[in-house]
PDB file of N, CA, C and O in Angstrom, chain B, residues numbered from 101:
ATOM      1  N   MET B 101     -32.487 -71.003 -23.893  1.00  0.00           N
ATOM      2  CA  MET B 101     -32.864 -70.137 -23.220  1.00  0.00           C
ATOM      3  C   MET B 101     -32.994 -68.774 -23.856  1.00  0.00           C
ATOM      4  O   MET B 101     -32.174 -68.363 -24.677  1.00  0.00           O
ATOM      5  N   THR B 102     -34.289 -67.925 -23.364  1.00  0.00           N
ATOM      6  CA  THR B 102     -34.556 -66.791 -24.378  1.00  0.00           C
ATOM      7  C   THR B 102     -34.538 -65.576 -23.420  1.00  0.00           C
ATOM      8  O   THR B 102     -35.086 -65.630 -22.319  1.00  0.00           O
ATOM      9  N   LYS B 103     -33.848 -64.409 -23.901  1.00  0.00           N
ATOM     10  CA  LYS B 103     -33.510 -63.467 -23.147  1.00  0.00           C
ATOM     11  C   LYS B 103     -34.762 -62.671 -23.277  1.00  0.00           C
ATOM     12  O   LYS B 103     -35.364 -62.789 -24.344  1.00  0.00           O
ATOM     13  N   LYS B 104     -35.307 -61.793 -22.267  1.00  0.00           N
ATOM     14  CA  LYS B 104     -36.216 -60.703 -22.307  1.00  0.00           C
ATOM     15  C   LYS B 104     -35.923 -59.551 -23.058  1.00  0.00           C
ATOM     16  O   LYS B 104     -34.764 -59.146 -22.974  1.00  0.00           O
ATOM     17  N   PRO B 105     -36.652 -58.974 -23.724  1.00  0.00           N
ATOM     18  CA  PRO B 105     -36.269 -57.957 -24.558  1.00  0.00           C
ATOM     19  C   PRO B 105     -35.964 -56.810 -23.826  1.00  0.00           C
ATOM     20  O   PRO B 105     -36.540 -56.695 -22.744  1.00  0.00           O
ATOM     21  N   ARG B 106     -35.172 -55.918 -24.179  1.00  0.00           N
ATOM     22  CA  ARG B 106     -34.736 -54.767 -23.407  1.00  0.00           C
ATOM     23  C   ARG B 106     -35.535 -53.501 -24.269  1.00  0.00           C
ATOM     24  O   ARG B 106     -35.303 -53.197 -25.439  1.00  0.00           O
ATOM     25  N   TRP B 107     -36.391 -52.950 -23.492  1.00  0.00           N
ATOM     26  CA  TRP B 107     -37.578 -52.028 -23.871  1.00  0.00           C
ATOM     27  C   TRP B 107     -37.092 -50.822 -23.848  1.00  0.00           C
ATOM     28  O   TRP B 107     -36.634 -50.497 -22.753  1.00  0.00           O
ATOM     29  N   ILE B 108     -37.017 -49.851 -24.886  1.00  0.00           N
ATOM     30  CA  ILE B 108     -36.611 -48.516 -24.838  1.00  0.00           C
ATOM     31  C   ILE B 108     -38.017 -47.505 -24.637  1.00  0.00           C
ATOM     32  O   ILE B 108     -38.732 -47.465 -25.638  1.00  0.00           O
ATOM     33  N   TYR B 109     -38.410 -46.814 -23.631  1.00  0.00           N
ATOM     34  CA  TYR B 109     -39.582 -46.180 -23.448  1.00  0.00           C
ATOM     35  C   TYR B 109     -39.442 -44.764 -23.848  1.00  0.00           C
ATOM     36  O   TYR B 109     -38.476 -44.104 -23.465  1.00  0.00           O
ATOM     37  N   TRP B 110     -40.362 -44.275 -24.597  1.00  0.00           N
ATOM     38  CA  TRP B 110     -40.520 -42.899 -24.810  1.00  0.00           C
ATOM     39  C   TRP B 110     -40.797 -41.987 -23.670  1.00  0.00           C
ATOM     40  O   TRP B 110     -41.743 -42.236 -22.922  1.00  0.00           O
ATOM     41  N   LYS B 111     -39.895 -40.752 -23.451  1.00  0.00           N
ATOM     42  CA  LYS B 111     -39.919 -40.191 -22.627  1.00  0.00           C
ATOM     43  C   LYS B 111     -41.024 -39.176 -22.218  1.00  0.00           C
ATOM     44  O   LYS B 111     -40.926 -38.340 -21.320  1.00  0.00           O
ATOM     45  N   GLN B 112     -42.082 -39.388 -23.022  1.00  0.00           N
ATOM     46  CA  GLN B 112     -43.644 -38.759 -22.634  1.00  0.00           C
ATOM     47  C   GLN B 112     -44.386 -39.653 -22.757  1.00  0.00           C
ATOM     48  O   GLN B 112     -44.316 -40.583 -23.561  1.00  0.00           O
ATOM     49  N   THR B 113     -45.526 -39.351 -21.598  1.00  0.00           N
ATOM     50  CA  THR B 113     -46.768 -39.940 -21.333  1.00  0.00           C
ATOM     51  C   THR B 113     -47.753 -39.225 -22.297  1.00  0.00           C
ATOM     52  O   THR B 113     -47.509 -38.107 -22.753  1.00  0.00           O
ATOM     53  N   PHE B 114     -48.951 -39.971 -22.602  1.00  0.00           N
ATOM     54  CA  PHE B 114     -50.115 -39.255 -23.474  1.00  0.00           C
ATOM     55  C   PHE B 114     -51.195 -39.553 -22.756  1.00  0.00           C
ATOM     56  O   PHE B 114     -51.187 -40.561 -22.050  1.00  0.00           O
ATOM     57  N   HIS B 115     -52.295 -38.724 -22.820  1.00  0.00           N
ATOM     58  CA  HIS B 115     -53.538 -38.518 -22.231  1.00  0.00           C
ATOM     59  C   HIS B 115     -54.454 -39.565 -23.009  1.00  0.00           C
ATOM     60  O   HIS B 115     -55.369 -40.104 -22.387  1.00  0.00           O
ATOM     61  N   SER B 116     -54.260 -39.837 -24.211  1.00  0.00           N
ATOM     62  CA  SER B 116     -55.110 -40.653 -25.172  1.00  0.00           C
ATOM     63  C   SER B 116     -54.178 -41.639 -25.852  1.00  0.00           C
ATOM     64  O   SER B 116     -52.977 -41.586 -26.119  1.00  0.00           O
ATOM     65  N   LYS B 117     -55.260 -42.694 -26.074  1.00  0.00           N
ATOM     66  CA  LYS B 117     -54.389 -43.782 -26.933  1.00  0.00           C
ATOM     67  C   LYS B 117     -54.173 -43.215 -28.297  1.00  0.00           C
ATOM     68  O   LYS B 117     -53.116 -43.526 -28.846  1.00  0.00           O
ATOM     69  N   PHE B 118     -54.992 -42.446 -28.924  1.00  0.00           N
ATOM     70  CA  PHE B 118     -54.877 -41.779 -30.231  1.00  0.00           C
ATOM     71  C   PHE B 118     -53.430 -41.054 -30.461  1.00  0.00           C
ATOM     72  O   PHE B 118     -52.762 -41.195 -31.485  1.00  0.00           O
ATOM     73  N   GLN B 119     -53.078 -40.297 -29.397  1.00  0.00           N
ATOM     74  CA  GLN B 119     -51.816 -39.733 -29.284  1.00  0.00           C
ATOM     75  C   GLN B 119     -50.714 -40.647 -29.422  1.00  0.00           C
ATOM     76  O   GLN B 119     -49.847 -40.492 -30.283  1.00  0.00           O
ATOM     77  N   ALA B 120     -50.723 -41.500 -28.681  1.00  0.00           N
ATOM     78  CA  ALA B 120     -49.785 -42.628 -28.533  1.00  0.00           C
ATOM     79  C   ALA B 120     -49.593 -43.337 -29.864  1.00  0.00           C
ATOM     80  O   ALA B 120     -48.463 -43.639 -30.248  1.00  0.00           O
ATOM     81  N   ASN B 121     -50.961 -43.674 -30.752  1.00  0.00           N
ATOM     82  CA  ASN B 121     -50.828 -44.319 -32.052  1.00  0.00           C
ATOM     83  C   ASN B 121     -50.195 -43.518 -32.905  1.00  0.00           C
ATOM     84  O   ASN B 121     -49.471 -44.028 -33.760  1.00  0.00           O
ATOM     85  N   CYS B 122     -50.354 -42.102 -32.827  1.00  0.00           N
ATOM     86  CA  CYS B 122     -49.692 -41.372 -33.831  1.00  0.00           C
ATOM     87  C   CYS B 122     -48.137 -41.404 -33.705  1.00  0.00           C
ATOM     88  O   CYS B 122     -47.406 -41.469 -34.694  1.00  0.00           O
ATOM     89  N   LEU B 123     -47.701 -41.357 -32.477  1.00  0.00           N
ATOM     90  CA  LEU B 123     -46.428 -41.529 -32.373  1.00  0.00           C
ATOM     91  C   LEU B 123     -45.829 -42.921 -33.053  1.00  0.00           C
ATOM     92  O   LEU B 123     -44.834 -42.925 -33.779  1.00  0.00           O
ATOM     93  N   LYS B 124     -46.501 -43.954 -32.745  1.00  0.00           N
ATOM     94  CA  LYS B 124     -46.100 -45.482 -32.927  1.00  0.00           C
ATOM     95  C   LYS B 124     -46.117 -45.204 -34.288  1.00  0.00           C
ATOM     96  O   LYS B 124     -44.989 -45.431 -34.726  1.00  0.00           O
ATOM     97  N   ALA B 125     -46.955 -44.773 -35.263  1.00  0.00           N
ATOM     98  CA  ALA B 125     -47.049 -44.788 -36.740  1.00  0.00           C
ATOM     99  C   ALA B 125     -45.652 -43.916 -36.957  1.00  0.00           C
ATOM    100  O   ALA B 125     -44.851 -44.384 -37.767  1.00  0.00           O
ATOM    101  N   ARG B 126     -45.401 -42.999 -36.458  1.00  0.00           N
ATOM    102  CA  ARG B 126     -44.167 -42.091 -36.902  1.00  0.00           C
ATOM    103  C   ARG B 126     -43.037 -42.963 -36.928  1.00  0.00           C
ATOM    104  O   ARG B 126     -42.294 -43.090 -37.901  1.00  0.00           O
ATOM    105  N   ILE B 127     -42.906 -43.640 -35.697  1.00  0.00           N
ATOM    106  CA  ILE B 127     -41.828 -44.579 -35.582  1.00  0.00           C
ATOM    107  C   ILE B 127     -41.476 -45.703 -36.574  1.00  0.00           C
ATOM    108  O   ILE B 127     -40.399 -46.026 -37.073  1.00  0.00           O
ATOM    109  N   ASP B 128     -42.890 -46.266 -36.721  1.00  0.00           N
ATOM    110  CA  ASP B 128     -42.847 -47.321 -37.809  1.00  0.00           C
ATOM    111  C   ASP B 128     -42.572 -46.749 -39.224  1.00  0.00           C
ATOM    112  O   ASP B 128     -42.106 -47.496 -40.085  1.00  0.00           O
ATOM    113  N   ASP B 129     -42.842 -45.469 -39.491  1.00  0.00           N
ATOM    114  CA  ASP B 129     -42.746 -45.082 -40.864  1.00  0.00           C
ATOM    115  C   ASP B 129     -41.306 -44.823 -40.921  1.00  0.00           C
ATOM    116  O   ASP B 129     -40.908 -44.933 -42.080  1.00  0.00           O
ATOM    117  N   ASN B 130     -40.458 -44.544 -40.161  1.00  0.00           N
ATOM    118  CA  ASN B 130     -39.227 -44.071 -40.376  1.00  0.00           C
ATOM    119  C   ASN B 130     -38.552 -45.380 -40.864  1.00  0.00           C
ATOM    120  O   ASN B 130     -37.443 -45.226 -41.377  1.00  0.00           O
ATOM    121  N   TRP B 131     -39.042 -46.654 -40.789  1.00  0.00           N
ATOM    122  CA  TRP B 131     -38.451 -47.812 -41.157  1.00  0.00           C
ATOM    123  C   TRP B 131     -39.110 -48.512 -42.333  1.00  0.00           C
ATOM    124  O   TRP B 131     -38.738 -49.589 -42.800  1.00  0.00           O
ATOM    125  N   PHE B 132     -40.004 -47.870 -42.705  1.00  0.00           N
ATOM    126  CA  PHE B 132     -40.744 -48.346 -44.106  1.00  0.00           C
ATOM    127  C   PHE B 132     -40.065 -48.180 -45.045  1.00  0.00           C
ATOM    128  O   PHE B 132     -39.404 -47.156 -45.215  1.00  0.00           O
ATOM    129  N   ASN B 133     -40.101 -49.301 -45.953  1.00  0.00           N
ATOM    130  CA  ASN B 133     -39.002 -49.342 -47.103  1.00  0.00           C
ATOM    131  C   ASN B 133     -37.640 -49.315 -46.843  1.00  0.00           C
ATOM    132  O   ASN B 133     -36.869 -49.215 -47.797  1.00  0.00           O
ATOM    133  N   GLY B 134     -37.147 -49.398 -45.529  1.00  0.00           N
ATOM    134  CA  GLY B 134     -35.851 -49.320 -45.237  1.00  0.00           C
ATOM    135  C   GLY B 134     -34.978 -50.453 -45.383  1.00  0.00           C
ATOM    136  O   GLY B 134     -35.478 -51.546 -45.649  1.00  0.00           O
ATOM    137  N   TYR B 135     -33.844 -50.341 -45.253  1.00  0.00           N
ATOM    138  CA  TYR B 135     -32.764 -51.401 -45.318  1.00  0.00           C
ATOM    139  C   TYR B 135     -32.698 -52.223 -44.062  1.00  0.00           C
ATOM    140  O   TYR B 135     -32.435 -53.424 -44.107  1.00  0.00           O
ATOM    141  N   GLU B 136     -32.917 -51.630 -43.026  1.00  0.00           N
ATOM    142  CA  GLU B 136     -32.908 -52.335 -41.662  1.00  0.00           C
ATOM    143  C   GLU B 136     -34.166 -52.862 -41.346  1.00  0.00           C
ATOM    144  O   GLU B 136     -35.154 -52.621 -42.040  1.00  0.00           O
ATOM    145  N   ILE B 137     -34.202 -53.661 -40.205  1.00  0.00           N
ATOM    146  CA  ILE B 137     -35.406 -54.214 -39.859  1.00  0.00           C
ATOM    147  C   ILE B 137     -35.794 -53.108 -38.539  1.00  0.00           C
ATOM    148  O   ILE B 137     -35.052 -52.847 -37.592  1.00  0.00           O
ATOM    149  N   GLY B 138     -37.125 -52.577 -38.782  1.00  0.00           N
ATOM    150  CA  GLY B 138     -37.596 -51.849 -37.982  1.00  0.00           C
ATOM    151  C   GLY B 138     -37.791 -52.294 -36.579  1.00  0.00           C
ATOM    152  O   GLY B 138     -37.706 -53.515 -36.447  1.00  0.00           O
ATOM    153  N   PRO B 139     -38.043 -51.579 -35.434  1.00  0.00           N
ATOM    154  CA  PRO B 139     -38.174 -52.007 -34.240  1.00  0.00           C
ATOM    155  C   PRO B 139     -39.625 -52.592 -33.755  1.00  0.00           C
ATOM    156  O   PRO B 139     -40.570 -52.328 -34.498  1.00  0.00           O
ATOM    157  N   TYR B 140     -39.821 -53.161 -32.886  1.00  0.00           N
ATOM    158  CA  TYR B 140     -41.181 -53.685 -32.632  1.00  0.00           C
ATOM    159  C   TYR B 140     -41.819 -52.573 -31.690  1.00  0.00           C
ATOM    160  O   TYR B 140     -41.220 -52.231 -30.670  1.00  0.00           O
ATOM    161  N   VAL B 141     -42.778 -52.133 -31.969  1.00  0.00           N
ATOM    162  CA  VAL B 141     -43.437 -50.808 -31.156  1.00  0.00           C
ATOM    163  C   VAL B 141     -44.634 -51.284 -30.580  1.00  0.00           C
ATOM    164  O   VAL B 141     -45.456 -51.868 -31.287  1.00  0.00           O
ATOM    165  N   GLU B 142     -44.838 -51.088 -29.293  1.00  0.00           N
ATOM    166  CA  GLU B 142     -46.179 -51.228 -28.774  1.00  0.00           C
ATOM    167  C   GLU B 142     -46.690 -50.116 -27.732  1.00  0.00           C
ATOM    168  O   GLU B 142     -45.940 -49.301 -27.194  1.00  0.00           O
ATOM    169  N   ILE B 143     -47.908 -50.191 -27.550  1.00  0.00           N
ATOM    170  CA  ILE B 143     -48.630 -48.796 -26.571  1.00  0.00           C
ATOM    171  C   ILE B 143     -49.005 -49.725 -25.389  1.00  0.00           C
ATOM    172  O   ILE B 143     -49.665 -50.759 -25.497  1.00  0.00           O
ATOM    173  N   ARG B 144     -48.481 -49.199 -24.223  1.00  0.00           N
ATOM    174  CA  ARG B 144     -48.945 -49.834 -22.985  1.00  0.00           C
ATOM    175  C   ARG B 144     -49.802 -48.614 -22.154  1.00  0.00           C
ATOM    176  O   ARG B 144     -49.582 -47.404 -22.181  1.00  0.00           O
ATOM    177  N   LYS B 145     -50.728 -49.266 -21.500  1.00  0.00           N
ATOM    178  CA  LYS B 145     -51.550 -48.392 -20.633  1.00  0.00           C
ATOM    179  C   LYS B 145     -51.053 -48.377 -19.126  1.00  0.00           C
ATOM    180  O   LYS B 145     -50.947 -49.410 -18.465  1.00  0.00           O
ATOM    181  N   LEU B 146     -50.741 -47.032 -18.614  1.00  0.00           N
ATOM    182  CA  LEU B 146     -50.141 -47.109 -17.249  1.00  0.00           C
ATOM    183  C   LEU B 146     -51.544 -47.124 -16.134  1.00  0.00           C
ATOM    184  O   LEU B 146     -52.692 -46.770 -16.404  1.00  0.00           O
ATOM    185  N   LYS B 147     -51.128 -47.542 -15.106  1.00  0.00           N
ATOM    186  CA  LYS B 147     -52.055 -47.368 -13.835  1.00  0.00           C
ATOM    187  C   LYS B 147     -52.762 -45.879 -13.693  1.00  0.00           C
ATOM    188  O   LYS B 147     -53.867 -45.721 -13.174  1.00  0.00           O
ATOM    189  N   THR B 148     -52.143 -45.067 -14.106  1.00  0.00           N
ATOM    190  CA  THR B 148     -52.677 -43.670 -14.156  1.00  0.00           C
ATOM    191  C   THR B 148     -53.723 -43.226 -15.223  1.00  0.00           C
ATOM    192  O   THR B 148     -54.247 -42.117 -15.333  1.00  0.00           O
ATOM    193  N   ASP B 149     -53.922 -44.414 -16.034  1.00  0.00           N
ATOM    194  CA  ASP B 149     -54.808 -43.982 -17.317  1.00  0.00           C
ATOM    195  C   ASP B 149     -54.279 -43.250 -18.299  1.00  0.00           C
ATOM    196  O   ASP B 149     -54.998 -42.732 -19.153  1.00  0.00           O
ATOM    197  N   LYS B 150     -52.857 -43.112 -18.291  1.00  0.00           N
ATOM    198  CA  LYS B 150     -52.159 -42.666 -19.389  1.00  0.00           C
ATOM    199  C   LYS B 150     -51.366 -43.741 -20.168  1.00  0.00           C
ATOM    200  O   LYS B 150     -51.081 -44.859 -19.742  1.00  0.00           O
ATOM    201  N   TYR B 151     -51.088 -43.277 -21.256  1.00  0.00           N
ATOM    202  CA  TYR B 151     -50.380 -44.292 -22.317  1.00  0.00           C
ATOM    203  C   TYR B 151     -48.837 -44.109 -22.495  1.00  0.00           C
ATOM    204  O   TYR B 151     -48.363 -42.980 -22.374  1.00  0.00           O
ATOM    205  N   VAL B 152     -48.074 -45.129 -22.765  1.00  0.00           N
ATOM    206  CA  VAL B 152     -46.757 -44.741 -22.984  1.00  0.00           C
ATOM    207  C   VAL B 152     -46.210 -45.647 -24.259  1.00  0.00           C
ATOM    208  O   VAL B 152     -46.874 -46.607 -24.650  1.00  0.00           O
ATOM    209  N   VAL B 153     -45.302 -45.382 -24.708  1.00  0.00           N
ATOM    210  CA  VAL B 153     -44.969 -46.082 -26.158  1.00  0.00           C
ATOM    211  C   VAL B 153     -43.557 -46.626 -25.791  1.00  0.00           C
ATOM    212  O   VAL B 153     -42.705 -45.949 -25.215  1.00  0.00           O
ATOM    213  N   ARG B 154     -43.435 -47.623 -26.095  1.00  0.00           N
ATOM    214  CA  ARG B 154     -41.874 -48.406 -25.948  1.00  0.00           C
ATOM    215  C   ARG B 154     -41.684 -49.280 -27.057  1.00  0.00           C
ATOM    216  O   ARG B 154     -42.584 -49.879 -27.645  1.00  0.00           O
ATOM    217  N   TYR B 155     -40.613 -49.318 -27.282  1.00  0.00           N
ATOM    218  CA  TYR B 155     -39.861 -50.316 -28.576  1.00  0.00           C
ATOM    219  C   TYR B 155     -38.713 -50.751 -28.362  1.00  0.00           C
ATOM    220  O   TYR B 155     -37.901 -50.089 -27.716  1.00  0.00           O
ATOM    221  N   THR B 156     -38.429 -51.968 -28.873  1.00  0.00           N
ATOM    222  CA  THR B 156     -37.153 -52.759 -28.919  1.00  0.00           C
ATOM    223  C   THR B 156     -36.854 -53.300 -30.512  1.00  0.00           C
ATOM    224  O   THR B 156     -37.618 -53.452 -31.465  1.00  0.00           O
ATOM    225  N   TYR B 157     -35.363 -53.522 -30.355  1.00  0.00           N
ATOM    226  CA  TYR B 157     -34.962 -54.081 -31.472  1.00  0.00           C
ATOM    227  C   TYR B 157     -34.478 -55.377 -31.396  1.00  0.00           C
ATOM    228  O   TYR B 157     -33.841 -55.949 -32.281  1.00  0.00           O
ATOM    229  N   ASP B 158     -34.851 -55.904 -30.127  1.00  0.00           N
ATOM    230  CA  ASP B 158     -34.615 -57.371 -29.972  1.00  0.00           C
ATOM    231  C   ASP B 158     -35.657 -58.049 -30.529  1.00  0.00           C
ATOM    232  O   ASP B 158     -36.775 -57.541 -30.623  1.00  0.00           O
ATOM    233  N   GLU B 159     -35.326 -59.454 -31.014  1.00  0.00           N
ATOM    234  CA  GLU B 159     -36.347 -60.231 -31.610  1.00  0.00           C
ATOM    235  C   GLU B 159     -37.183 -60.911 -30.516  1.00  0.00           C
ATOM    236  O   GLU B 159     -36.688 -61.471 -29.538  1.00  0.00           O
ATOM    237  N   ILE B 160     -38.415 -60.815 -30.756  1.00  0.00           N
ATOM    238  CA  ILE B 160     -39.422 -61.255 -29.580  1.00  0.00           C
ATOM    239  C   ILE B 160     -40.186 -62.511 -30.280  1.00  0.00           C
ATOM    240  O   ILE B 160     -40.854 -62.485 -31.313  1.00  0.00           O
ATOM    241  N   ILE B 161     -39.902 -63.619 -29.430  1.00  0.00           N
ATOM    242  CA  ILE B 161     -40.389 -64.838 -30.016  1.00  0.00           C
ATOM    243  C   ILE B 161     -41.902 -65.031 -29.235  1.00  0.00           C
ATOM    244  O   ILE B 161     -42.615 -65.998 -29.502  1.00  0.00           O
TER     245      ILE B 161
END
């Protein structure tokens, strides 16, 4: 049985995908060459045509 990942949503929404990608890159860079496994980060488009960034530390299969 696999568990659903627990997502952590960034508190801000973005008007463009470029802005969301900048935040995603910042989150990814914090774990680059680190000792810990970084989070899985993704960008989701909302029905309001805005973007939100979410990430999880759970393993996704």
